[in-house]
N, C-alpha and C positions, 0 to 999 in steps of 0.2 A: 365376457371379457376375454380381449385379446390378448396373447402371449406376452406383449409389450408393455401393455397395461396391466397384466398381472405381475410381470416382473417389477415394474415401477412401484407397485404398491408393497410388493413382498419385500424389496430393498429397505424401502422408506420404513415400511413397519419394524421388520427385523431388525434396523440401524438404532430407530425410537426405543425397542424393547430393551436392546443389550447396552444403551447408554443414557437410558431416563435418568439414572442417578448420579450421572456426570453433569447435569447442566448448571448447577450452582456455582458461580465462579467465587475463588477462594482470595477474600481481600490481601491475605498475607503474601501470597505468590506475587499478585499486582504489585501490591507497594515495596516489597522485597528488590523484584525485578526492575521494576522502573527504578529504586534509588541506586542500586549498584549502576545499571546501564548508564543513568544521568553522571554519575561519577567516575565512571572509568569515559564517558565522552569528553567531559569538561577537563578532566586531568589529562588526558591523552592529549587533546587539543593544545591544552599549555605547554606542555613537552616538545609538541612538534611545533610550535610558533617559538620556543625559546632557548632551545638546545644549540649549542653551539656545534654538536657532531652530527653531521648528515645523517649516519646511520641510525644515530638514536632518533632524530627527526624524522626519518622516513617511517622507521617502526612506529614510532607514534602515530604518525599520519594513516597508516594502515589500520590500527587498533581504533584511531577515530572514524576512521570511515566506517570499519564494523560494528562498534558500538552505536553510533550515530544512527546507521541503519536500523538497528535494531529498537532502540529508540523512536525513531520516525515511524517503525511498523506499527507501533501503539495505536497509532491513529486509526488503524483497522479494527482494533477492539473495540475502540470507543465509539466507533457507531452501532455495535450488537450490544454492547454493556449499558445497561440502563444506571443512571446515577443513582440510585437506592441499593445497587448490587455493591459498590465499592463508592461509599460517599468521598464527595472531593477530587476524586482520582482524574476527573476530566480537567478539573481547573488546575491540579498540581501539574500535568503531564504538560499543558499550554503553559505554565511556569517555568516547567525546568527544558520544556523541547521544545513545543511548537512555537512559541513566539520565539523565542529568542534566535531560532532557526527559520524564522520566516514561512514557517508551515504549520499554520494555526489549525484546530480541527475544524474552524469552519468550511475547510477546504474538502471536508471529504464527510460530515455530518449532513444529512439530507440529499447527497447525489451517491454514496456507495451504496444505500439500500434499496437505491432504484436497479441495480445490476441484480439484485435478487428476486426482483419482481417475477412471478411467472409469465407474464403476458410481456416482458421487457426483454428479459435476458435474448442476447445475440440479436436482437432487430436495432431498427437504426433510432431506437429510443433509449436504449442503452447506454449509460455514458462511458462503460468501461468494456467497449466490445470495438473490436475492430478485426474484420477477416482475415487475418495475415496469410492464412494457409491458402487464399484465393487470390493472393497477390504476388507481383514477381518479386524475387529476389533482391532488389536493390531496396524495397521498400523498407527492408528489415532493417537495412543500414541506417535509413533515415530514422526509422522509427527509433532505434536505438541512439542515434549521434544527437537528436534533438534534445536527450536527458541531459547532454552536457552544458546545455543552454540556460538549465535551470537556475544557477545563482542569478543571471542577469534576469531573467523571470520573475523572480521573486523580487527583485529589488524594484523593478518597474512596477511590479502589481502593488507593492506596499509604501513604498518611497515616493513614488510618482501618481500612479493614477489613484490610489485612496484619496490621499489628500484633496485631489483636485474634484474627485468624483463627488464630496462633499459639496463642493460649489457649484458644481454645472450636473442637473437632474440627468439631461439625457447620456451623460457618459456614466452617471450612477448606475442606469438600468444596463448598459453594457457592461462593466463591471461586473456586477452581480448575475449577471445571465453567461457570461461570455470567461471570465478571467478569475472566478470563485468556486472552481471545481478542479478536484486533480481526477482528470477523464484522458481517456484516448481517442475517443470519438469527438473527433473535433465539429461535427455538425449537431452536438448537445448544446441545450440553453437550459439553465437554470432557470425553474419557474414558482420557486418559494421566495417571492420577494419580500413577503412580511417576515420570512426569518433573519432576512439581513437588518432589521429593525430591531430585533429583540437586544436585549443588555450583553447576553454571553456574545452574540456574534460582534457588537460594537466595541467591547473590551478587547477581543481578541484581534479586532482589524486595527484599531487605533494603537493599541498594546506594540501590534507590529510595524506600524508606520512610527510611531514615536522612537521604538528600536532602531529602528532602519536609520533615521535621521540622528540618532546617537552617534551610533558607531560611524557614519559617515563623517559627521561633525567632529569626532575625536579623531578621525583618520587625518581630516583637514588642519587640526589644531597640532597635530604632530603627538598627540597623547598616546595613539596606539598606532604602531608603526603599519604603513600600509603592505607591508610584508605578510604580518599577520593578518590581514585584514584578507588579503588574497590568497595565505595558505587555506585559511578556513571556507573562502571560497570554493577552492580546490577540492577541499573534501567532503563538501555539499555536492558539487558537481559529480566527482566518483561516486559518491553514495547513492545520488539519484540514477545514475548510469547501471548502479549493479542493480538498483532495484526495477528497471526498464527491463534488464535482462532477463531476473525473474517473470516480469511480468510477459515477458515474450513465451514462456513456457509455463504459465500458470493455465493456459486452455490449449486447446487443438485448433481453436479458432476458424472453423470448419462451416460455419452457418452462414447463409447468404441473405441472411435478414428473415428467413419467415420464424413464426413462431414456434417455440420448442418446447415438448413435456419436461417435466422434471429428471425422468432419466435420459431425457436426449441432453440437457443441461450439465447432469451429472456427467454423463459419458464425453463432453466436450470440455472436462475441468480435469485435472491432473494432481496426482497425489505422487512425492518422491519419499516413499518412508524408509526405515532401515532396512537393510545396512549400511544404506550410503550414510555419511557422515557430514559430508560438507554443507548439506542443507540446512543445517542446523547454524551456519553463516550466511547463505545467501537467501535462504527462505526462513526466515525467524519468525518467533511468537507465533507460531502453529500455520504459515504460510506453507510449508511443506506438505500439507494436509488439506489441499486447495478443493479438490473433488469432494474430500468428505465435510468439509465444509460448506458447500453447496448442498451437501444433502442435509446436514444438521447446523444452519447457521447461527443459532443461538447458543452452541455449545463453547465454551470459556477457552482458549486456546491451550492453558495448561492442563486440559484433558482431552483432548484431540489423539495423542499417542496412546491413552488407554483406551479409546472409544475403535481406533483403527484396529489394535491389537485383540480386542473383542471380537470384531467383525471378521478379521483373519481367520483366527481360530475358530468361529462358528460357522463359518460357509465354507462350501468346497472351493479346491484351487481352480476351477476352472469357472467360477462363479462371476459374474459381470461385474462384481465390485472390482476384482483383481483387473480387471482391462484397463484401468486409467493411469496405471503404475508407469511411473519412468525412472531410470536410474540413477542419472545425474543431469546437471544442469546440459554440460556440452553435448552428452546424446541426447538429449531432448531438443537443443538447439538445431544439431544435424538431423533430426527428423523434420524438424520443422521446414528446414530449408530444402530436404529432399520434396516435400509435399508442394512447396512453393515452387520448385522448378518444375513440377509435373502439372502443375495448372497454367503454366505458361502457353 
């Protein structure tokens, strides 16, 4: 066995041995976190759109961006969480966060799991991989800027394209293949068209469509001020931009499209562990341990920190596991830009 293969097997075995008892999701943590996050999101949104004080409105807007970001980030957990582990959690999340913010879990379920496929990661068949480190720096600006258009995108997807697609079969196929996934690989197309006929998918899609029309109708009727809808849209756009910033530093984006080993996939991913504090805000719900998640994708978010500490304590400081660490968001972005310039 080669040194690289031996290291790969050793790291995977050590991680699983040290964290085997952490694989069970704790329903109490999920429900409490979702409940508090949803309450903070909707309360802060109400303050942001109703407060006569600019200062209070802006403060509430910031809180809403961060709490909504945490709430939306649970969509990542849903793709790895079996429904019997935390019963009804998927439904509750869609009711409280996903459908009202036009980001139902159908956009991620069935898509994100392909990012973890050993024969897809980093290739043209990976929906969540774009070799940014091999691109010129201006592509990073476009990559980040496109996120600000997310409010327009979700309105078009669920308020316009969804109802039309039920009437026009060719459009329906396009909508499922190209506009029903949270992806960064624009060449990716969904192939699981049967999933779009399931009751869960249809409930989410029709719910988002009717919710979108209801909000727009209430705006036209003057029941909800357009100012309130615009503020909510701005909050959603900023939240999506923040997530895109996090995505930009979630991997090293070095692969040119070749199939990668498990160890190479791990080394292409990033952890931002303590003592850094801000990742709690910009990489919530376990996303700060993205490399560890790729090593153990079934580990629930609330146990990733414990698993990381065990690995750090058990492994030497010069171990390959420590090579994926970054200190904070902006140093990681600066490193990405540096690599992009080198590829020019």
